[in-house]
Biopython code that builds the backbone (N, CA, C, O; Angstrom):
import numpy as np
from Bio.PDB.StructureBuilder import StructureBuilder

atoms = [
    (1, "MET", "N", (0.825, -1.189, 0.000)),
    (1, "MET", "CA", (0.000, 0.000, 0.000)),
    (1, "MET", "C", (0.873, 1.258, 0.000)),
    (1, "MET", "O", (0.598, 2.205, -0.737)),
    (2, "ARG", "N", (1.920, 1.267, 0.823)),
    (2, "ARG", "CA", (2.810, 2.443, 0.870)),
    (2, "ARG", "C", (3.480, 2.669, -0.472)),
    (2, "ARG", "O", (3.639, 3.810, -0.907)),
    (3, "VAL", "N", (3.876, 1.581, -1.135)),
    (3, "VAL", "CA", (4.552, 1.709, -2.422)),
    (3, "VAL", "C", (3.604, 2.333, -3.449)),
    (3, "VAL", "O", (4.012, 3.200, -4.222)),
    (4, "LYS", "N", (2.350, 1.899, -3.458)),
    (4, "LYS", "CA", (1.372, 2.465, -4.390)),
    (4, "LYS", "C", (1.133, 3.942, -4.097)),
    (4, "LYS", "O", (1.077, 4.760, -5.015)),
    (5, "LEU", "N", (0.993, 4.280, -2.825)),
    (5, "LEU", "CA", (0.779, 5.666, -2.450)),
    (5, "LEU", "C", (1.980, 6.519, -2.841)),
    (5, "LEU", "O", (1.815, 7.623, -3.362)),
    (6, "LEU", "N", (3.164, 6.023, -2.598)),
    (6, "LEU", "CA", (4.383, 6.744, -2.964)),
    (6, "LEU", "C", (4.451, 6.930, -4.478)),
    (6, "LEU", "O", (4.829, 7.999, -4.956)),
    (7, "ALA", "N", (4.090, 5.901, -5.227)),
    (7, "ALA", "CA", (4.107, 6.005, -6.690)),
    (7, "ALA", "C", (3.138, 7.080, -7.171)),
    (7, "ALA", "O", (3.467, 7.848, -8.075)),
    (8, "VAL", "N", (1.961, 7.140, -6.583)),
    (8, "VAL", "CA", (0.979, 8.161, -6.963)),
    (8, "VAL", "C", (1.502, 9.557, -6.638)),
    (8, "VAL", "O", (1.376, 10.470, -7.454)),
    (9, "VAL", "N", (2.079, 9.728, -5.471)),
    (9, "VAL", "CA", (2.628, 11.031, -5.076)),
    (9, "VAL", "C", (3.747, 11.451, -6.030)),
    (9, "VAL", "O", (3.804, 12.607, -6.449)),
    (10, "VAL", "N", (4.627, 10.524, -6.370)),
    (10, "VAL", "CA", (5.730, 10.840, -7.288)),
    (10, "VAL", "C", (5.180, 11.241, -8.651)),
    (10, "VAL", "O", (5.665, 12.200, -9.252)),
    (11, "MET", "N", (4.170, 10.520, -9.150)),
    (11, "MET", "CA", (3.582, 10.861, -10.449)),
    (11, "MET", "C", (2.946, 12.243, -10.412)),
    (11, "MET", "O", (3.073, 13.004, -11.371)),
    (12, "LEU", "N", (2.272, 12.578, -9.330)),
    (12, "LEU", "CA", (1.663, 13.898, -9.222)),
    (12, "LEU", "C", (2.710, 15.002, -9.190)),
    (12, "LEU", "O", (2.528, 16.050, -9.810)),
    (13, "VAL", "N", (3.793, 14.774, -8.478)),
    (13, "VAL", "CA", (4.869, 15.768, -8.413)),
    (13, "VAL", "C", (5.496, 15.956, -9.786)),
    (13, "VAL", "O", (5.736, 17.089, -10.202)),
    (14, "VAL", "N", (5.768, 14.860, -10.499)),
    (14, "VAL", "CA", (6.360, 14.947, -11.838)),
    (14, "VAL", "C", (5.397, 15.647, -12.786)),
    (14, "VAL", "O", (5.819, 16.508, -13.558)),
    (15, "TYR", "N", (4.108, 15.299, -12.749)),
    (15, "TYR", "CA", (3.120, 15.932, -13.613)),
    (15, "TYR", "C", (3.031, 17.429, -13.317)),
    (15, "TYR", "O", (2.979, 18.234, -14.247)),
    (16, "SER", "N", (3.013, 17.808, -12.063)),
    (16, "SER", "CA", (2.937, 19.225, -11.696)),
    (16, "SER", "C", (4.152, 19.987, -12.188)),
    (16, "SER", "O", (4.022, 21.109, -12.678)),
    (17, "ALA", "N", (5.323, 19.397, -12.064)),
    (17, "ALA", "CA", (6.536, 20.065, -12.523)),
    (17, "ALA", "C", (6.533, 20.221, -14.030)),
    (17, "ALA", "O", (6.971, 21.251, -14.543)),
    (18, "ALA", "N", (6.046, 19.218, -14.750)),
    (18, "ALA", "CA", (6.024, 19.291, -16.211)),
    (18, "ALA", "C", (5.032, 20.337, -16.700)),
    (18, "ALA", "O", (5.346, 21.099, -17.615)),
    (19, "THR", "N", (3.852, 20.389, -16.114)),
    (19, "THR", "CA", (2.843, 21.318, -16.597)),
    (19, "THR", "C", (3.066, 22.740, -16.097)),
    (19, "THR", "O", (2.510, 23.681, -16.662)),
    (20, "ALA", "N", (3.856, 22.914, -15.064)),
    (20, "ALA", "CA", (4.100, 24.260, -14.544)),
    (20, "ALA", "C", (4.835, 25.118, -15.567)),
    (20, "ALA", "O", (4.716, 26.343, -15.537)),
    (21, "LYS", "N", (5.589, 24.505, -16.468)),
    (21, "LYS", "CA", (6.332, 25.242, -17.472)),
    (21, "LYS", "C", (5.488, 25.601, -18.684)),
    (21, "LYS", "O", (5.938, 26.376, -19.529)),
    (22, "GLU", "N", (4.279, 25.062, -18.797)),
    (22, "GLU", "CA", (3.426, 25.313, -19.943)),
    (22, "GLU", "C", (2.423, 26.435, -19.653)),
    (22, "GLU", "O", (1.838, 26.515, -18.572)),
    (23, "LEU", "N", (2.250, 27.286, -20.646)),
    (23, "LEU", "CA", (1.204, 28.299, -20.596)),
    (23, "LEU", "C", (0.348, 28.118, -21.840)),
    (23, "LEU", "O", (0.870, 27.872, -22.928)),
    (24, "VAL", "N", (-0.964, 28.240, -21.682)),
    (24, "VAL", "CA", (-1.883, 28.046, -22.796)),
    (24, "VAL", "C", (-2.528, 29.385, -23.127)),
    (24, "VAL", "O", (-3.022, 30.088, -22.245)),
    (25, "TYR", "N", (-2.516, 29.724, -24.408)),
    (25, "TYR", "CA", (-3.072, 30.987, -24.896)),
    (25, "TYR", "C", (-4.097, 30.697, -25.985)),
    (25, "TYR", "O", (-4.004, 29.684, -26.677)),
    (26, "ARG", "N", (-5.077, 31.590, -26.135)),
    (26, "ARG", "CA", (-6.067, 31.465, -27.203)),
    (26, "ARG", "C", (-6.447, 32.866, -27.654)),
    (26, "ARG", "O", (-6.517, 33.799, -26.854)),
    (27, "GLY", "N", (-6.688, 32.992, -28.949)),
    (27, "GLY", "CA", (-7.116, 34.290, -29.453)),
    (27, "GLY", "C", (-7.202, 34.333, -30.961)),
    (27, "GLY", "O", (-7.251, 33.305, -31.636)),
    (28, "ILE", "N", (-7.220, 35.540, -31.466)),
    (28, "ILE", "CA", (-7.433, 35.815, -32.882)),
    (28, "ILE", "C", (-6.105, 35.978, -33.602)),
    (28, "ILE", "O", (-5.174, 36.588, -33.077)),
    (29, "TRP", "N", (-6.026, 35.432, -34.804)),
    (29, "TRP", "CA", (-4.931, 35.763, -35.711)),
    (29, "TRP", "C", (-5.526, 36.418, -36.935)),
    (29, "TRP", "O", (-6.589, 36.016, -37.407)),
    (30, "ASN", "N", (-4.852, 37.414, -37.445)),
    (30, "ASN", "CA", (-5.332, 38.197, -38.578)),
    (30, "ASN", "C", (-4.279, 38.229, -39.668)),
    (30, "ASN", "O", (-3.080, 38.291, -39.394)),
    (31, "THR", "N", (-4.736, 38.186, -40.893)),
    (31, "THR", "CA", (-3.832, 38.433, -42.015)),
    (31, "THR", "C", (-4.156, 39.811, -42.566)),
    (31, "THR", "O", (-5.315, 40.225, -42.571)),
    (32, "THR", "N", (-3.142, 40.517, -43.028)),
    (32, "THR", "CA", (-3.355, 41.871, -43.516)),
    (32, "THR", "C", (-3.399, 41.944, -45.034)),
    (32, "THR", "O", (-3.932, 42.912, -45.576)),
    (33, "ASN", "N", (-2.862, 40.964, -45.734)),
    (33, "ASN", "CA", (-2.869, 41.018, -47.188)),
    (33, "ASN", "C", (-3.981, 40.175, -47.816)),
    (33, "ASN", "O", (-4.251, 40.308, -49.009)),
    (34, "ARG", "N", (-4.640, 39.297, -47.020)),
    (34, "ARG", "CA", (-5.781, 38.496, -47.463)),
    (34, "ARG", "C", (-6.642, 38.208, -46.250)),
    (34, "ARG", "O", (-6.125, 38.149, -45.134)),
    (35, "ARG", "N", (-7.925, 38.030, -46.432)),
    (35, "ARG", "CA", (-8.826, 37.775, -45.319)),
    (35, "ARG", "C", (-8.806, 36.292, -44.957)),
    (35, "ARG", "O", (-9.541, 35.494, -45.539)),
    (36, "LEU", "N", (-7.968, 35.931, -44.001)),
    (36, "LEU", "CA", (-7.864, 34.543, -43.543)),
    (36, "LEU", "C", (-7.827, 34.483, -42.023)),
    (36, "LEU", "O", (-7.124, 33.657, -41.441)),
    (37, "ASP", "N", (-8.582, 35.355, -41.393)),
    (37, "ASP", "CA", (-8.552, 35.444, -39.936)),
    (37, "ASP", "C", (-9.156, 34.195, -39.303)),
    (37, "ASP", "O", (-9.921, 33.465, -39.933)),
    (38, "GLY", "N", (-8.799, 33.970, -38.061)),
    (38, "GLY", "CA", (-9.353, 32.833, -37.352)),
    (38, "GLY", "C", (-9.001, 32.855, -35.885)),
    (38, "GLY", "O", (-8.386, 33.801, -35.393)),
    (39, "VAL", "N", (-9.398, 31.804, -35.191)),
    (39, "VAL", "CA", (-9.095, 31.622, -33.777)),
    (39, "VAL", "C", (-8.103, 30.482, -33.661)),
    (39, "VAL", "O", (-8.234, 29.464, -34.340)),
    (40, "MET", "N", (-7.107, 30.652, -32.798)),
    (40, "MET", "CA", (-6.163, 29.578, -32.561)),
    (40, "MET", "C", (-5.770, 29.539, -31.102)),
    (40, "MET", "O", (-5.969, 30.491, -30.347)),
    (41, "SER", "N", (-5.200, 28.396, -30.728)),
    (41, "SER", "CA", (-4.659, 28.203, -29.391)),
    (41, "SER", "C", (-3.187, 27.881, -29.515)),
    (41, "SER", "O", (-2.735, 27.381, -30.545)),
    (42, "CYS", "N", (-2.445, 28.166, -28.470)),
    (42, "CYS", "CA", (-1.024, 27.842, -28.459)),
    (42, "CYS", "C", (-0.628, 27.421, -27.054)),
    (42, "CYS", "O", (-0.912, 28.117, -26.079)),
    (43, "VAL", "N", (0.032, 26.274, -26.965)),
    (43, "VAL", "CA", (0.614, 25.815, -25.707)),
    (43, "VAL", "C", (2.099, 26.127, -25.791)),
    (43, "VAL", "O", (2.803, 25.586, -26.643)),
    (44, "VAL", "N", (2.576, 26.994, -24.913)),
    (44, "VAL", "CA", (3.973, 27.427, -24.931)),
    (44, "VAL", "C", (4.720, 26.758, -23.785)),
    (44, "VAL", "O", (4.274, 26.764, -22.638)),
    (45, "THR", "N", (5.858, 26.188, -24.123)),
    (45, "THR", "CA", (6.721, 25.547, -23.140)),
    (45, "THR", "C", (8.079, 26.235, -23.162)),
    (45, "THR", "O", (8.657, 26.438, -24.229)),
    (46, "LEU", "N", (8.582, 26.589, -22.003)),
    (46, "LEU", "CA", (9.922, 27.142, -21.886)),
    (46, "LEU", "C", (10.892, 25.969, -21.870)),
    (46, "LEU", "O", (10.899, 25.180, -20.924)),
    (47, "ALA", "N", (11.718, 25.849, -22.920)),
    (47, "ALA", "CA", (12.662, 24.735, -23.035)),
    (47, "ALA", "C", (13.952, 25.019, -22.271)),
    (47, "ALA", "O", (14.501, 24.128, -21.622)),
    (48, "ALA", "N", (14.428, 26.236, -22.346)),
    (48, "ALA", "CA", (15.646, 26.689, -21.659)),
    (48, "ALA", "C", (15.567, 28.212, -21.632)),
    (48, "ALA", "O", (14.645, 28.804, -22.196)),
    (49, "LYS", "N", (16.520, 28.829, -20.987)),
    (49, "LYS", "CA", (16.498, 30.289, -20.937)),
    (49, "LYS", "C", (16.486, 30.836, -22.360)),
    (49, "LYS", "O", (17.391, 30.558, -23.147)),
    (50, "HIS", "N", (15.464, 31.608, -22.680)),
    (50, "HIS", "CA", (15.276, 32.246, -23.982)),
    (50, "HIS", "C", (15.078, 31.256, -25.125)),
    (50, "HIS", "O", (15.316, 31.592, -26.285)),
    (51, "GLU", "N", (14.644, 30.040, -24.804)),
    (51, "GLU", "CA", (14.301, 29.048, -25.830)),
    (51, "GLU", "C", (12.901, 28.522, -25.530)),
    (51, "GLU", "O", (12.637, 28.053, -24.423)),
    (52, "TRP", "N", (12.018, 28.599, -26.495)),
    (52, "TRP", "CA", (10.608, 28.292, -26.330)),
    (52, "TRP", "C", (10.144, 27.302, -27.384)),
    (52, "TRP", "O", (10.783, 27.142, -28.424)),
    (53, "ARG", "N", (9.043, 26.648, -27.111)),
    (53, "ARG", "CA", (8.375, 25.790, -28.087)),
    (53, "ARG", "C", (6.887, 26.104, -27.996)),
    (53, "ARG", "O", (6.311, 26.115, -26.908)),
    (54, "GLY", "N", (6.274, 26.359, -29.140)),
    (54, "GLY", "CA", (4.844, 26.637, -29.186)),
    (54, "GLY", "C", (4.127, 25.619, -30.046)),
    (54, "GLY", "O", (4.539, 25.361, -31.177)),
    (55, "ARG", "N", (3.070, 25.044, -29.529)),
    (55, "ARG", "CA", (2.221, 24.142, -30.304)),
    (55, "ARG", "C", (0.955, 24.917, -30.646)),
    (55, "ARG", "O", (0.142, 25.221, -29.772)),
    (56, "PHE", "N", (0.801, 25.229, -31.922)),
    (56, "PHE", "CA", (-0.301, 26.040, -32.421)),
    (56, "PHE", "C", (-1.387, 25.138, -33.018)),
    (56, "PHE", "O", (-1.096, 24.249, -33.818)),
    (57, "CYS", "N", (-2.644, 25.378, -32.617)),
    (57, "CYS", "CA", (-3.782, 24.602, -33.112)),
    (57, "CYS", "C", (-4.916, 25.554, -33.452)),
    (57, "CYS", "O", (-5.086, 26.585, -32.801)),
    (58, "GLY", "N", (-5.678, 25.212, -34.456)),
    (58, "GLY", "CA", (-6.827, 26.027, -34.823)),
    (58, "GLY", "C", (-7.421, 25.533, -36.122)),
    (58, "GLY", "O", (-7.264, 24.367, -36.486)),
    (59, "THR", "N", (-8.115, 26.437, -36.830)),
    (59, "THR", "CA", (-8.719, 26.110, -38.117)),
    (59, "THR", "C", (-8.336, 27.192, -39.114)),
    (59, "THR", "O", (-8.428, 28.382, -38.812)),
    (60, "TRP", "N", (-7.915, 26.785, -40.283)),
    (60, "TRP", "CA", (-7.544, 27.691, -41.352)),
    (60, "TRP", "C", (-8.355, 27.315, -42.574)),
    (60, "TRP", "O", (-8.210, 26.207, -43.091)),
    (61, "GLN", "N", (-9.202, 28.207, -43.045)),
    (61, "GLN", "CA", (-10.086, 27.981, -44.177)),
    (61, "GLN", "C", (-10.883, 26.680, -44.011)),
    (61, "GLN", "O", (-11.040, 25.911, -44.959)),
    (62, "GLY", "N", (-11.378, 26.453, -42.801)),
    (62, "GLY", "CA", (-12.188, 25.281, -42.522)),
    (62, "GLY", "C", (-11.419, 23.993, -42.286)),
    (62, "GLY", "O", (-12.025, 22.947, -42.054)),
    (63, "VAL", "N", (-10.096, 24.052, -42.343)),
    (63, "VAL", "CA", (-9.266, 22.861, -42.163)),
    (63, "VAL", "C", (-8.484, 22.993, -40.856)),
    (63, "VAL", "O", (-7.803, 23.997, -40.648)),
    (64, "PRO", "N", (-8.572, 21.991, -39.967)),
    (64, "PRO", "CA", (-7.822, 22.059, -38.709)),
    (64, "PRO", "C", (-6.311, 22.040, -38.957)),
    (64, "PRO", "O", (-5.830, 21.370, -39.871)),
    (65, "PHE", "N", (-5.574, 22.781, -38.135)),
    (65, "PHE", "CA", (-4.109, 22.708, -38.182)),
    (65, "PHE", "C", (-3.581, 22.482, -36.784)),
    (65, "PHE", "O", (-4.229, 22.810, -35.790)),
    (66, "ASP", "N", (-2.388, 21.914, -36.730)),
    (66, "ASP", "CA", (-1.725, 21.604, -35.464)),
    (66, "ASP", "C", (-0.246, 21.453, -35.780)),
    (66, "ASP", "O", (0.156, 20.458, -36.382)),
    (67, "TYR", "N", (0.565, 22.418, -35.386)),
    (67, "TYR", "CA", (1.992, 22.331, -35.656)),
    (67, "TYR", "C", (2.782, 22.958, -34.515)),
    (67, "TYR", "O", (2.257, 23.735, -33.718)),
    (68, "THR", "N", (4.043, 22.599, -34.464)),
    (68, "THR", "CA", (4.936, 23.055, -33.405)),
    (68, "THR", "C", (6.051, 23.905, -34.000)),
    (68, "THR", "O", (6.618, 23.569, -35.040)),
    (69, "VAL", "N", (6.355, 25.008, -33.328)),
    (69, "VAL", "CA", (7.404, 25.925, -33.762)),
    (69, "VAL", "C", (8.310, 26.215, -32.572)),
    (69, "VAL", "O", (7.828, 26.502, -31.476)),
    (70, "ASP", "N", (9.609, 26.140, -32.784)),
    (70, "ASP", "CA", (10.577, 26.570, -31.773)),
    (70, "ASP", "C", (10.896, 28.032, -32.026)),
    (70, "ASP", "O", (11.011, 28.458, -33.175)),
    (71, "PHE", "N", (11.040, 28.806, -30.948)),
    (71, "PHE", "CA", (11.417, 30.197, -31.100)),
    (71, "PHE", "C", (12.339, 30.598, -29.962)),
    (71, "PHE", "O", (12.449, 29.897, -28.956)),
    (72, "ILE", "N", (13.002, 31.735, -30.137)),
    (72, "ILE", "CA", (14.035, 32.150, -29.192)),
    (72, "ILE", "C", (13.844, 33.608, -28.800)),
    (72, "ILE", "O", (13.063, 34.346, -29.401)),
    (73, "GLY", "N", (14.585, 33.991, -27.776)),
    (73, "GLY", "CA", (14.619, 35.379, -27.360)),
    (73, "GLY", "C", (14.076, 35.580, -25.963)),
    (73, "GLY", "O", (13.375, 34.723, -25.424)),
    (74, "PRO", "N", (14.405, 36.718, -25.383)),
    (74, "PRO", "CA", (13.821, 37.061, -24.089)),
    (74, "PRO", "C", (12.326, 37.317, -24.268)),
    (74, "PRO", "O", (11.886, 37.591, -25.384)),
    (75, "PRO", "N", (11.542, 37.236, -23.207)),
    (75, "PRO", "CA", (10.080, 37.367, -23.330)),
    (75, "PRO", "C", (9.611, 38.623, -24.056)),
    (75, "PRO", "O", (8.587, 38.584, -24.738)),
    (76, "LYS", "N", (10.321, 39.716, -23.929)),
    (76, "LYS", "CA", (9.871, 40.959, -24.569)),
    (76, "LYS", "C", (10.331, 41.078, -26.019)),
    (76, "LYS", "O", (10.049, 42.083, -26.671)),
    (77, "ALA", "N", (11.035, 40.069, -26.532)),
    (77, "ALA", "CA", (11.524, 40.131, -27.913)),
    (77, "ALA", "C", (11.704, 38.729, -28.491)),
    (77, "ALA", "O", (12.797, 38.374, -28.931)),
    (78, "VAL", "N", (10.642, 37.935, -28.490)),
    (78, "VAL", "CA", (10.738, 36.587, -29.056)),
    (78, "VAL", "C", (10.653, 36.666, -30.574)),
    (78, "VAL", "O", (10.044, 37.582, -31.126)),
    (79, "HIS", "N", (11.268, 35.700, -31.237)),
    (79, "HIS", "CA", (11.169, 35.631, -32.691)),
    (79, "HIS", "C", (11.406, 34.195, -33.150)),
    (79, "HIS", "O", (12.051, 33.404, -32.462)),
    (80, "GLY", "N", (10.877, 33.882, -34.312)),
    (80, "GLY", "CA", (11.008, 32.532, -34.818)),
    (80, "GLY", "C", (10.755, 32.468, -36.301)),
    (80, "GLY", "O", (10.307, 33.431, -36.923)),
    (81, "ILE", "N", (11.052, 31.315, -36.851)),
    (81, "ILE", "CA", (10.794, 31.023, -38.251)),
    (81, "ILE", "C", (10.177, 29.642, -38.277)),
    (81, "ILE", "O", (10.783, 28.685, -37.795)),
    (82, "ASP", "N", (8.974, 29.521, -38.834)),
    (82, "ASP", "CA", (8.370, 28.191, -38.868)),
    (82, "ASP", "C", (8.731, 27.485, -40.169)),
    (82, "ASP", "O", (9.447, 28.040, -41.002)),
    (83, "GLY", "N", (8.243, 26.280, -40.339)),
    (83, "GLY", "CA", (8.644, 25.428, -41.448)),
    (83, "GLY", "C", (8.164, 25.863, -42.815)),
    (83, "GLY", "O", (8.602, 25.290, -43.812)),
    (84, "VAL", "N", (7.289, 26.844, -42.913)),
    (84, "VAL", "CA", (6.816, 27.282, -44.220)),
    (84, "VAL", "C", (7.283, 28.696, -44.533)),
    (84, "VAL", "O", (6.604, 29.437, -45.243)),
    (85, "ARG", "N", (8.403, 29.056, -44.022)),
    (85, "ARG", "CA", (9.058, 30.321, -44.288)),
    (85, "ARG", "C", (8.263, 31.546, -43.865)),
    (85, "ARG", "O", (8.048, 32.477, -44.642)),
    (86, "TYR", "N", (7.840, 31.514, -42.625)),
    (86, "TYR", "CA", (7.245, 32.693, -42.013)),
    (86, "TYR", "C", (8.150, 33.136, -40.892)),
    (86, "TYR", "O", (8.614, 32.322, -40.093)),
    (87, "GLU", "N", (8.398, 34.419, -40.835)),
    (87, "GLU", "CA", (9.147, 34.982, -39.722)),
    (87, "GLU", "C", (8.176, 35.762, -38.864)),
    (87, "GLU", "O", (7.233, 36.369, -39.371)),
    (88, "TRP", "N", (8.408, 35.746, -37.568)),
    (88, "TRP", "CA", (7.562, 36.541, -36.697)),
    (88, "TRP", "C", (8.349, 37.058, -35.514)),
    (88, "TRP", "O", (9.318, 36.445, -35.067)),
    (89, "THR", "N", (7.910, 38.198, -35.020)),
    (89, "THR", "CA", (8.514, 38.812, -33.841)),
    (89, "THR", "C", (7.386, 39.260, -32.922)),
    (89, "THR", "O", (6.292, 39.590, -33.378)),
    (90, "GLY", "N", (7.661, 39.268, -31.644)),
    (90, "GLY", "CA", (6.635, 39.685, -30.707)),
    (90, "GLY", "C", (7.104, 39.602, -29.282)),
    (90, "GLY", "O", (8.301, 39.652, -29.003)),
    (91, "TRP", "N", (6.142, 39.475, -28.370)),
    (91, "TRP", "CA", (6.458, 39.383, -26.953)),
    (91, "TRP", "C", (5.473, 38.437, -26.287)),
    (91, "TRP", "O", (4.369, 38.191, -26.773)),
    (92, "ILE", "N", (5.923, 37.921, -25.154)),
    (92, "ILE", "CA", (5.112, 36.966, -24.410)),
    (92, "ILE", "C", (5.273, 37.247, -22.918)),
    (92, "ILE", "O", (6.367, 37.563, -22.452)),
    (93, "ASP", "N", (4.179, 37.128, -22.180)),
    (93, "ASP", "CA", (4.253, 37.154, -20.727)),
    (93, "ASP", "C", (3.216, 36.176, -20.199)),
    (93, "ASP", "O", (2.629, 35.422, -20.975)),
    (94, "ARG", "N", (2.985, 36.176, -18.922)),
    (94, "ARG", "CA", (2.064, 35.184, -18.341)),
    (94, "ARG", "C", (0.624, 35.380, -18.792)),
    (94, "ARG", "O", (-0.180, 34.454, -18.686)),
    (95, "GLU", "N", (0.281, 36.558, -19.292)),
    (95, "GLU", "CA", (-1.108, 36.838, -19.663)),
    (95, "GLU", "C", (-1.367, 36.942, -21.162)),
    (95, "GLU", "O", (-2.491, 36.702, -21.602)),
    (96, "ARG", "N", (-0.339, 37.298, -21.973)),
    (96, "ARG", "CA", (-0.556, 37.504, -23.413)),
    (96, "ARG", "C", (0.629, 37.024, -24.232)),
    (96, "ARG", "O", (1.759, 36.938, -23.752)),
    (97, "PHE", "N", (0.327, 36.716, -25.490)),
    (97, "PHE", "CA", (1.331, 36.325, -26.478)),
    (97, "PHE", "C", (0.942, 37.046, -27.767)),
    (97, "PHE", "O", (-0.055, 36.695, -28.400)),
    (98, "ARG", "N", (1.729, 38.056, -28.159)),
    (98, "ARG", "CA", (1.411, 38.883, -29.328)),
    (98, "ARG", "C", (2.568, 38.872, -30.300)),
    (98, "ARG", "O", (3.726, 38.960, -29.893)),
    (99, "THR", "N", (2.263, 38.762, -31.590)),
    (99, "THR", "CA", (3.312, 38.801, -32.608)),
    (99, "THR", "C", (2.801, 39.437, -33.892)),
    (99, "THR", "O", (1.598, 39.583, -34.105)),
    (100, "ASN", "N", (3.741, 39.806, -34.727)),
    (100, "ASN", "CA", (3.511, 40.164, -36.120)),
    (100, "ASN", "C", (4.263, 39.138, -36.945)),
    (100, "ASN", "O", (5.367, 38.734, -36.580)),
    (101, "PHE", "N", (3.671, 38.711, -38.065)),
    (101, "PHE", "CA", (4.351, 37.722, -38.899)),
    (101, "PHE", "C", (4.342, 38.156, -40.349)),
    (101, "PHE", "O", (3.473, 38.913, -40.781)),
    (102, "SER", "N", (5.320, 37.666, -41.095)),
    (102, "SER", "CA", (5.383, 37.905, -42.534)),
    (102, "SER", "C", (6.035, 36.687, -43.181)),
    (102, "SER", "O", (6.844, 35.987, -42.572)),
    (103, "GLY", "N", (5.659, 36.465, -44.419)),
    (103, "GLY", "CA", (6.197, 35.315, -45.123)),
    (103, "GLY", "C", (5.964, 35.418, -46.611)),
    (103, "GLY", "O", (5.601, 36.473, -47.132)),
    (104, "ASP", "N", (6.178, 34.298, -47.287)),
    (104, "ASP", "CA", (6.028, 34.255, -48.732)),
    (104, "ASP", "C", (4.608, 34.547, -49.189)),
    (104, "ASP", "O", (4.411, 35.131, -50.255)),
    (105, "ARG", "N", (3.606, 34.150, -48.393)),
    (105, "ARG", "CA", (2.219, 34.264, -48.840)),
    (105, "ARG", "C", (1.364, 35.201, -47.995)),
    (105, "ARG", "O", (0.427, 35.808, -48.513)),
    (106, "TYR", "N", (1.669, 35.333, -46.702)),
    (106, "TYR", "CA", (0.782, 36.088, -45.821)),
    (106, "TYR", "C", (1.562, 36.983, -44.873)),
    (106, "TYR", "O", (2.704, 36.695, -44.516)),
    (107, "THR", "N", (0.922, 38.071, -44.475)),
    (107, "THR", "CA", (1.435, 38.925, -43.403)),
    (107, "THR", "C", (0.288, 39.154, -42.437)),
    (107, "THR", "O", (-0.879, 39.089, -42.821)),
    (108, "GLY", "N", (0.620, 39.419, -41.190)),
    (108, "GLY", "CA", (-0.436, 39.668, -40.218)),
    (108, "GLY", "C", (0.070, 39.658, -38.798)),
    (108, "GLY", "O", (1.225, 39.987, -38.523)),
    (109, "SER", "N", (-0.830, 39.269, -37.887)),
    (109, "SER", "CA", (-0.487, 39.281, -36.469)),
    (109, "SER", "C", (-1.388, 38.307, -35.724)),
    (109, "SER", "O", (-2.404, 37.848, -36.246)),
    (110, "PHE", "N", (-0.996, 38.005, -34.498)),
    (110, "PHE", "CA", (-1.923, 37.327, -33.602)),
    (110, "PHE", "C", (-1.799, 37.902, -32.215)),
    (110, "PHE", "O", (-0.737, 38.364, -31.798)),
    (111, "ASP", "N", (-2.908, 37.862, -31.513)),
    (111, "ASP", "CA", (-3.002, 38.394, -30.156)),
    (111, "ASP", "C", (-3.733, 37.345, -29.331)),
    (111, "ASP", "O", (-4.954, 37.216, -29.409)),
    (112, "LEU", "N", (-2.969, 36.598, -28.537)),
    (112, "LEU", "CA", (-3.517, 35.496, -27.758)),
    (112, "LEU", "C", (-3.491, 35.847, -26.285)),
    (112, "LEU", "O", (-2.536, 36.452, -25.797)),
    (113, "LYS", "N", (-4.544, 35.464, -25.578)),
    (113, "LYS", "CA", (-4.621, 35.692, -24.133)),
    (113, "LYS", "C", (-4.553, 34.359, -23.413)),
    (113, "LYS", "O", (-5.041, 33.342, -23.906)),
    (114, "ARG", "N", (-3.949, 34.382, -22.257)),
    (114, "ARG", "CA", (-3.782, 33.164, -21.482)),
    (114, "ARG", "C", (-5.127, 32.640, -21.002)),
    (114, "ARG", "O", (-5.999, 33.401, -20.582)),
    (115, "ILE", "N", (-5.272, 31.328, -21.076)),
    (115, "ILE", "CA", (-6.453, 30.659, -20.542)),
    (115, "ILE", "C", (-5.996, 29.570, -19.585)),
    (115, "ILE", "O", (-4.850, 29.125, -19.631)),
    (116, "GLU", "N", (-6.877, 29.162, -18.746)),
    (116, "GLU", "CA", (-6.578, 28.040, -17.848)),
    (116, "GLU", "C", (-6.623, 26.759, -18.659)),
    (116, "GLU", "O", (-7.425, 26.643, -19.585)),
    (117, "THR", "N", (-5.787, 25.810, -18.331)),
    (117, "THR", "CA", (-5.698, 24.561, -19.079)),
    (117, "THR", "C", (-7.049, 23.852, -19.147)),
    (117, "THR", "O", (-7.376, 23.257, -20.173)),
    (118, "ALA", "N", (-7.823, 23.902, -18.092)),
    (118, "ALA", "CA", (-9.131, 23.245, -18.075)),
    (118, "ALA", "C", (-10.067, 23.830, -19.114)),
    (118, "ALA", "O", (-10.976, 23.144, -19.581)),
    (119, "ASP", "N", (-9.857, 25.115, -19.494)),
    (119, "ASP", "CA", (-10.697, 25.753, -20.492)),
    (119, "ASP", "C", (-10.491, 25.175, -21.876)),
    (119, "ASP", "O", (-11.393, 25.263, -22.709)),
    (120, "VAL", "N", (-9.335, 24.587, -22.155)),
    (120, "VAL", "CA", (-9.039, 24.044, -23.461)),
    (120, "VAL", "C", (-10.033, 22.956, -23.830)),
    (120, "VAL", "O", (-10.493, 22.901, -24.971)),
    (121, "ALA", "N", (-10.369, 22.093, -22.884)),
    (121, "ALA", "CA", (-11.287, 20.994, -23.152)),
    (121, "ALA", "C", (-12.703, 21.497, -23.428)),
    (121, "ALA", "O", (-13.469, 20.824, -24.117)),
    (122, "ARG", "N", (-13.057, 22.650, -22.908)),
    (122, "ARG", "CA", (-14.418, 23.171, -23.061)),
    (122, "ARG", "C", (-14.634, 23.916, -24.356)),
    (122, "ARG", "O", (-15.780, 24.109, -24.761)),
    (123, "LYS", "N", (-13.571, 24.343, -25.027)),
    (123, "LYS", "CA", (-13.737, 25.184, -26.228)),
    (123, "LYS", "C", (-13.319, 24.459, -27.472)),
    (123, "LYS", "O", (-13.394, 25.018, -28.566)),
]
sb = StructureBuilder()
sb.init_structure("model")
sb.init_model(0)
sb.init_chain("A")
sb.init_seg("    ")
for serial, (resi, resn, name, xyz) in enumerate(atoms, 1):
    if name == "N":
        sb.init_residue(resn, " ", resi, " ")
    sb.init_atom(name, np.array(xyz, "f"), 0.0, 1.0, " ", f" {name:<3s}", serial, name[0])
structure = sb.get_structure()
């Protein structure tokens, strides 16, 4: 019984430590050269000092998307390049994640606000 209880406690501690580094954001993304606006979510994980990973999910022209992008920089000046040749710059804090992006096909921005993880399942 003690071993099972200890195992559960250890799993909870590990799970809490892993999720403490993640922040979840949701909001609007806009394109400025074509009308392709939508709603997306992003789970941001701090990988190391000034190294981030964002998992972006949403719908684009009625088709779901889900991709991961690594980005770098201090919170007030993050920047990245995703796999389809888009560059973006912006800032992130515990409450918001805002950027401007430009690429071969689209330019625009996104403004995401932090949500509680439990809210993700409801929306």
